[in-house]
DSSP file (Angstrom, degrees, kcal/mol; ACC not computed):
  #  RESIDUE AA STRUCTURE BP1 BP2  ACC     N-H-->O    O-->H-N    N-H-->O    O-->H-N    TCO  KAPPA ALPHA  PHI   PSI    X-CA   Y-CA   Z-CA
    1    1 A M              0   0    0      0, 0.0     2,-0.1     0, 0.0     0, 0.0   0.000 360.0 360.0 360.0 142.2   90.3  157.9   71.0
    2    2 A S     >  -     0   0    0      1,-0.1     4,-2.4    63,-0.1     5,-0.1  -0.346 360.0-113.6 -80.3 163.3   88.8  160.2   73.7
    3    3 A V  H  > S+     0   0    0      1,-0.2     4,-2.6     2,-0.2     5,-0.2   0.890 118.8  53.0 -61.7 -40.4   90.3  163.5   74.8
    4    4 A V  H  > S+     0   0    0      2,-0.2     4,-2.9     1,-0.2    -1,-0.2   0.919 108.2  50.0 -63.3 -42.4   90.9  162.0   78.2
    5    5 A T  H  > S+     0   0    0      2,-0.2     4,-2.8     1,-0.2    -1,-0.2   0.916 110.4  50.4 -61.8 -42.0   92.7  159.1   76.7
    6    6 A D  H  X S+     0   0    0     -4,-2.4     4,-2.4     2,-0.2    -2,-0.2   0.924 111.7  47.9 -60.0 -44.1   94.8  161.5   74.7
    7    7 A L  H  X S+     0   0    0     -4,-2.6     4,-2.8     2,-0.2    -2,-0.2   0.917 112.6  48.5 -62.5 -43.7   95.6  163.5   77.9
    8    8 A C  H  X S+     0   0    0     -4,-2.9     4,-2.5     1,-0.2    -2,-0.2   0.910 111.9  48.6 -64.6 -41.8   96.5  160.3   79.8
    9    9 A N  H  X S+     0   0    0     -4,-2.8     4,-2.1     2,-0.2    -1,-0.2   0.893 111.3  51.5 -64.5 -38.2   98.8  159.2   77.0
   10   10 A H  H  X S+     0   0    0     -4,-2.4     4,-2.2    -5,-0.2    -2,-0.2   0.958 112.4  44.6 -61.0 -51.0  100.4  162.6   76.9
   11   11 A Y  H  X S+     0   0    0     -4,-2.8     4,-2.8     1,-0.2    -2,-0.2   0.869 111.4  53.6 -63.7 -35.9  101.1  162.6   80.6
   12   12 A A  H  < S+     0   0    0     -4,-2.5     6,-0.4    -5,-0.2    -1,-0.2   0.881 109.6  49.0 -65.2 -36.7  102.3  159.0   80.4
   13   13 A G  H  < S+     0   0    0     -4,-2.1     3,-0.2     1,-0.2    -2,-0.2   0.883 113.3  46.1 -68.0 -39.0  104.8  160.1   77.7
   14   14 A V  H  < S+     0   0    0     -4,-2.2     2,-1.1     1,-0.3    -2,-0.2   0.914 114.8  48.5 -68.3 -44.0  106.0  163.0   79.7
   15   15 A M  S >< S-     0   0    0     -4,-2.8     3,-2.9    -5,-0.2    -1,-0.3  -0.757  75.9-171.1 -98.3  87.7  106.3  160.9   82.8
   16   16 A Q  T 3  S+     0   0    0     -2,-1.1    -1,-0.2     1,-0.3    -2,-0.1   0.684  80.6  61.5 -60.4 -19.0  108.2  158.0   81.3
   17   17 A D  T 3  S+     0   0    0     -3,-0.1     2,-0.4     2,-0.0    -1,-0.3   0.576  98.1  71.9 -81.1  -8.4  107.8  155.9   84.5
   18   18 A H    <   -     0   0    0     -3,-2.9     2,-0.2    -6,-0.4    -3,-0.1  -0.895  66.4-153.0-115.5 136.4  104.0  156.0   84.2
   19   19 A S     >  -     0   0    0     -2,-0.4     4,-1.8     1,-0.1     5,-0.1  -0.514  38.2-103.4 -90.8 168.4  101.8  154.2   81.7
   20   20 A A  H  > S+     0   0    0      1,-0.2     4,-2.4     2,-0.2     5,-0.2   0.878 124.9  57.2 -58.3 -36.4   98.5  155.5   80.6
   21   21 A E  H  > S+     0   0    0      1,-0.2     4,-2.2     2,-0.2    -1,-0.2   0.896 103.9  51.3 -62.1 -40.1   97.0  152.8   82.9
   22   22 A A  H  > S+     0   0    0      2,-0.2     4,-2.2     1,-0.2    -1,-0.2   0.867 108.8  51.6 -65.2 -35.7   98.9  154.3   85.8
   23   23 A V  H  X S+     0   0    0     -4,-1.8     4,-2.5     2,-0.2    -2,-0.2   0.926 109.6  49.1 -66.9 -44.0   97.5  157.8   85.0
   24   24 A Y  H  X S+     0   0    0     -4,-2.4     4,-2.4     1,-0.2    -2,-0.2   0.884 110.5  51.4 -62.1 -37.8   94.0  156.4   84.9
   25   25 A E  H  X S+     0   0    0     -4,-2.2     4,-2.3    37,-0.2    -1,-0.2   0.908 109.6  49.8 -64.4 -41.1   94.6  154.7   88.3
   26   26 A A  H  X S+     0   0    0     -4,-2.2     4,-2.2     2,-0.2    -2,-0.2   0.904 110.1  50.4 -64.2 -41.3   95.8  158.0   89.7
   27   27 A I  H  X S+     0   0    0     -4,-2.5     4,-2.2     1,-0.2    -2,-0.2   0.929 109.9  51.2 -60.9 -44.7   92.7  159.8   88.4
   28   28 A G  H  X S+     0   0    0     -4,-2.4     4,-2.4     1,-0.2    -2,-0.2   0.905 108.9  50.2 -59.0 -43.1   90.5  157.2   90.0
   29   29 A R  H  X S+     0   0    0     -4,-2.3     4,-2.9     1,-0.2    -1,-0.2   0.887 109.1  52.2 -63.6 -38.2   92.3  157.6   93.3
   30   30 A R  H  X S+     0   0    0     -4,-2.2     4,-2.5     2,-0.2    -1,-0.2   0.884 109.1  49.6 -66.2 -37.5   91.8  161.4   93.1
   31   31 A I  H  X S+     0   0    0     -4,-2.2     4,-2.6     2,-0.2    -2,-0.2   0.931 112.4  47.7 -64.9 -45.0   88.1  160.9   92.5
   32   32 A V  H  X S+     0   0    0     -4,-2.4     4,-2.8     2,-0.2     5,-0.2   0.937 112.7  48.8 -60.6 -47.1   87.8  158.5   95.5
   33   33 A D  H  X S+     0   0    0     -4,-2.9     4,-2.5     1,-0.2    -2,-0.2   0.924 113.4  46.1 -60.1 -45.4   89.8  161.0   97.7
   34   34 A A  H  X S+     0   0    0     -4,-2.5     4,-1.4     2,-0.2    -1,-0.2   0.902 113.3  50.2 -64.7 -40.3   87.6  163.9   96.6
   35   35 A R  H  <>S+     0   0    0     -4,-2.6     5,-2.6    -5,-0.2     4,-0.3   0.928 113.2  45.0 -63.5 -45.2   84.4  161.9   97.1
   36   36 A K  H ><5S+     0   0    0     -4,-2.8     3,-1.2     1,-0.2    -2,-0.2   0.878 108.3  56.8 -68.9 -37.4   85.5  160.7  100.6
   37   37 A Q  H 3<5S+     0   0    0     -4,-2.5    -1,-0.2     1,-0.3    -2,-0.2   0.834 110.3  46.1 -61.0 -31.2   86.6  164.3  101.6
   38   38 A R  T 3<5S-     0   0    0     -4,-1.4    -1,-0.3    -5,-0.2    -2,-0.2   0.462 113.6-120.8 -90.4  -2.1   83.1  165.4  100.8
   39   39 A G  T < 5 +     0   0    0     -3,-1.2     2,-0.5    -4,-0.3    -3,-0.2   0.831  61.9 147.3  68.6  32.4   81.5  162.5  102.6
   40   40 A I      < -     0   0    0     -5,-2.6    -1,-0.2    -6,-0.1    -2,-0.1  -0.857  43.4-132.4-104.7 133.2   79.7  161.3   99.5
   41   41 A S     >  -     0   0    0     -2,-0.5     4,-2.5     1,-0.1     5,-0.2  -0.372  24.6-113.4 -74.9 160.8   79.1  157.6   98.9
   42   42 A Q  H  > S+     0   0    0      1,-0.2     4,-2.5     2,-0.2     5,-0.2   0.891 119.0  53.6 -60.5 -39.1   79.9  156.0   95.6
   43   43 A E  H  > S+     0   0    0      2,-0.2     4,-2.3     1,-0.2    -1,-0.2   0.907 109.6  47.0 -62.7 -42.8   76.1  155.5   95.0
   44   44 A K  H  > S+     0   0    0      2,-0.2     4,-2.8     1,-0.2     5,-0.2   0.924 112.4  48.7 -67.8 -43.7   75.3  159.1   95.7
   45   45 A L  H  X S+     0   0    0     -4,-2.5     4,-2.1     2,-0.2    -2,-0.2   0.917 111.2  51.0 -62.3 -42.0   78.1  160.4   93.4
   46   46 A A  H  X>S+     0   0    0     -4,-2.5     5,-2.1    -5,-0.2     4,-1.3   0.929 112.1  46.8 -60.0 -45.1   77.0  158.1   90.7
   47   47 A A  H  <5S+     0   0    0     -4,-2.3     3,-0.3     1,-0.2    -2,-0.2   0.923 114.1  46.8 -63.5 -44.4   73.4  159.3   91.0
   48   48 A E  H  <5S+     0   0    0     -4,-2.8    -1,-0.2     1,-0.2    -2,-0.2   0.784 115.2  47.5 -68.0 -27.0   74.5  163.0   91.0
   49   49 A S  H  <5S-     0   0    0     -4,-2.1    -1,-0.2    -5,-0.2    -2,-0.2   0.641 108.4-125.2 -87.0 -16.7   76.7  162.3   88.0
   50   50 A G  T  <5S+     0   0    0     -4,-1.3     2,-0.3    -3,-0.3    -3,-0.2   0.798  70.6 116.7  75.1  28.6   74.1  160.4   86.1
   51   51 A I  S   <S-     0   0    0     -5,-2.1    -1,-0.3    -6,-0.2    -2,-0.2  -0.881  74.2 -88.8-125.3 161.1   76.2  157.4   85.6
   52   52 A D     >  -     0   0    0     -2,-0.3     4,-2.1     1,-0.1     5,-0.2  -0.387  32.1-128.6 -66.9 142.0   75.9  153.8   86.7
   53   53 A R  H  > S+     0   0    0      1,-0.2     4,-2.4     2,-0.2    -1,-0.1   0.875 108.7  52.0 -61.2 -39.1   77.4  153.0   90.1
   54   54 A S  H  > S+     0   0    0      2,-0.2     4,-2.1     1,-0.2    -1,-0.2   0.877 108.1  51.7 -67.8 -35.2   79.4  150.1   88.8
   55   55 A H  H  > S+     0   0    0      2,-0.2     4,-2.1     1,-0.2    -2,-0.2   0.921 110.0  49.2 -64.7 -43.3   80.8  152.2   86.0
   56   56 A L  H  X S+     0   0    0     -4,-2.1     4,-2.9     1,-0.2    -2,-0.2   0.909 108.5  54.3 -60.5 -42.2   81.9  154.8   88.6
   57   57 A G  H  X S+     0   0    0     -4,-2.4     4,-1.5     1,-0.2    -1,-0.2   0.909 108.5  48.1 -58.5 -43.0   83.5  152.0   90.6
   58   58 A F  H  <>S+     0   0    0     -4,-2.1     5,-2.6     2,-0.2     6,-1.0   0.875 111.0  51.1 -66.4 -37.2   85.5  150.9   87.6
   59   59 A I  H ><5S+     0   0    0     -4,-2.1     3,-1.3     4,-0.2    -2,-0.2   0.932 109.2  50.9 -63.5 -45.1   86.6  154.5   86.9
   60   60 A E  H 3<5S+     0   0    0     -4,-2.9    -1,-0.2     1,-0.3    -2,-0.2   0.817 110.9  49.1 -62.4 -29.9   87.7  154.8   90.5
   61   61 A Q  T 3<5S-     0   0    0     -4,-1.5    -1,-0.3    -5,-0.2    -2,-0.2   0.530 114.7-117.3 -84.9  -6.9   89.7  151.6   90.2
   62   62 A G  T < 5S+     0   0    0     -3,-1.3   -37,-0.2    -4,-0.5    -3,-0.2   0.638  85.4 116.4  79.0  14.1   91.3  152.8   87.0
   63   63 A R      < +     0   0    0     -5,-2.6     2,-0.4    -6,-0.2    -4,-0.2   0.563  68.2  51.2 -93.0  -9.9   89.7  149.9   85.1
   64   64 A R  S    S-     0   0    0     -6,-1.0    -2,-0.1    -8,-0.1    -1,-0.0  -0.954  75.3-137.0-125.5 147.7   87.6  152.1   82.8
   65   65 A R        -     0   0    0     -2,-0.4   -60,-0.1    -3,-0.0    -6,-0.1  -0.868  26.1-146.6-105.4 100.8   88.7  155.1   80.7
   66   66 A P        -     0   0    0      0, 0.0   -62,-0.1     0, 0.0   -61,-0.1  -0.336  12.1-121.3 -70.0 146.9   86.1  157.8   81.1
   67   67 A T     >  -     0   0    0    -63,-0.1     4,-2.9     1,-0.1     5,-0.2  -0.347  30.3-105.8 -74.3 166.5   85.3  160.2   78.3
   68   68 A I  H  >>S+     0   0    0      1,-0.2     4,-3.0     2,-0.2     5,-0.8   0.873 122.9  55.9 -61.6 -35.8   85.9  163.9   78.8
   69   69 A A  I  >>S+     0   0    0      3,-0.2     5,-0.7     2,-0.2     4,-0.6   0.918 111.5  42.4 -63.4 -43.0   82.1  164.3   79.0
   70   70 A T  I  >>S+     0   0    0      3,-0.2     5,-2.7     2,-0.1     4,-0.6   0.937 121.4  40.2 -68.1 -46.3   81.9  161.7   81.9
   71   71 A L  I  <>S+     0   0    0     -4,-2.9     5,-2.6     3,-0.2     6,-0.2   0.946 128.8  26.0 -70.8 -49.0   85.0  163.0   83.7
   72   72 A L  I  <>S+     0   0    0     -4,-3.0     5,-0.8    -5,-0.2    -3,-0.2   0.958 128.2  36.4 -82.8 -53.9   84.4  166.8   83.3
   73   73 A N  I  <<S+     0   0    0     -5,-0.8    -3,-0.2    -4,-0.6    -2,-0.1   0.693 131.3  21.6 -79.2 -18.4   80.7  167.3   82.8
   74   74 A K  I  X<S+     0   0    0     -5,-0.7     4,-2.0    -4,-0.6    -3,-0.2   0.798 126.6  29.9-112.5 -66.1   79.5  164.6   85.2
   75   75 A I  I  ><S+     0   0    0     -5,-2.7     4,-1.8     2,-0.2     5,-0.2   0.964 123.8  41.0 -69.6 -54.2   82.0  163.5   87.9
   76   76 A T  I  >XS+     0   0    0     -5,-2.6     5,-2.7    -6,-0.2     4,-1.2   0.870 115.2  53.0 -65.7 -34.0   84.1  166.6   88.5
   77   77 A K  H  4<S+     0   0    0     -5,-0.8     3,-0.4    -6,-0.2    -1,-0.2   0.927 109.3  48.5 -63.8 -44.3   81.0  168.8   88.3
   78   78 A A  H  <5S+     0   0    0     -4,-2.0    -1,-0.2     1,-0.2    -2,-0.2   0.822 117.0  43.1 -65.2 -30.5   79.3  166.7   90.9
   79   79 A L  H  <5S-     0   0    0     -4,-1.8    -1,-0.2    -5,-0.1    -2,-0.2   0.576 109.9-121.2 -89.8 -11.3   82.4  166.9   93.1
   80   80 A G  T  <5 +     0   0    0     -4,-1.2     2,-0.3    -3,-0.4    -3,-0.2   0.825  66.3 138.4  72.9  31.1   83.0  170.6   92.5
   81   81 A L      < -     0   0    0     -5,-2.7     2,-0.3    -6,-0.2    -1,-0.3  -0.734  51.4-127.3-105.6 154.9   86.5  169.8   91.1
   82   82 A S     >  -     0   0    0     -2,-0.3     4,-1.4     1,-0.1     3,-0.1  -0.719  21.2-124.0 -93.1 153.7   88.2  171.3   88.1
   83   83 A L  H  > S+     0   0    0     -2,-0.3     4,-1.9     1,-0.2     5,-0.2   0.856 113.2  60.8 -62.9 -33.7   89.6  169.0   85.4
   84   84 A E  H  > S+     0   0    0      1,-0.2     4,-2.2     2,-0.2    -1,-0.2   0.909 102.0  51.1 -58.7 -42.7   93.0  170.8   86.0
   85   85 A K  H  4 S+     0   0    0      1,-0.2    -1,-0.2     2,-0.2    -2,-0.2   0.863 107.6  53.2 -64.7 -35.6   92.9  169.6   89.7
   86   86 A V  H  < S+     0   0    0     -4,-1.4    -1,-0.2     1,-0.2    -2,-0.2   0.893 119.9  32.9 -65.5 -38.9   92.3  166.0   88.6
   87   87 A F  H >< S+     0   0    0     -4,-1.9     3,-2.1     2,-0.1    -2,-0.2   0.623  87.2 122.7 -94.7 -14.9   95.3  166.0   86.2
   88   88 A R  T 3< S+     0   0    0     -4,-2.2    -3,-0.0     1,-0.3    -4,-0.0  -0.219  83.0   5.9 -56.2 129.3   97.7  168.3   88.1
   89   89 A G  T 3         0   0    0      1,-0.1    -1,-0.3     0, 0.0    -2,-0.1   0.438 360.0 360.0  83.1  -0.4  101.0  166.7   88.9
   90   90 A L    <         0   0    0     -3,-2.1   -75,-0.2   -67,-0.0    -2,-0.1   0.507 360.0 360.0 -79.1 360.0  100.4  163.5   86.9
């Protein structure tokens, strides 16, 4: 299991109303919001992150579970976000 999956399962356990899937969906929405606030297309963020655009789309939809390397070192770095900001309040 990845570190991100462990974190999502932890937050899902803390927030009994939320499943791990709901946490991944919330993370995806935060990525979309940050991307749109910066005026970056999904294609551009994928290119800057070094990941496939369709994979990024699935992450944004909460349908893929990104590894810590993908989430922290690629996506959040390209968006200028901290991992804490992505998970805060979940």
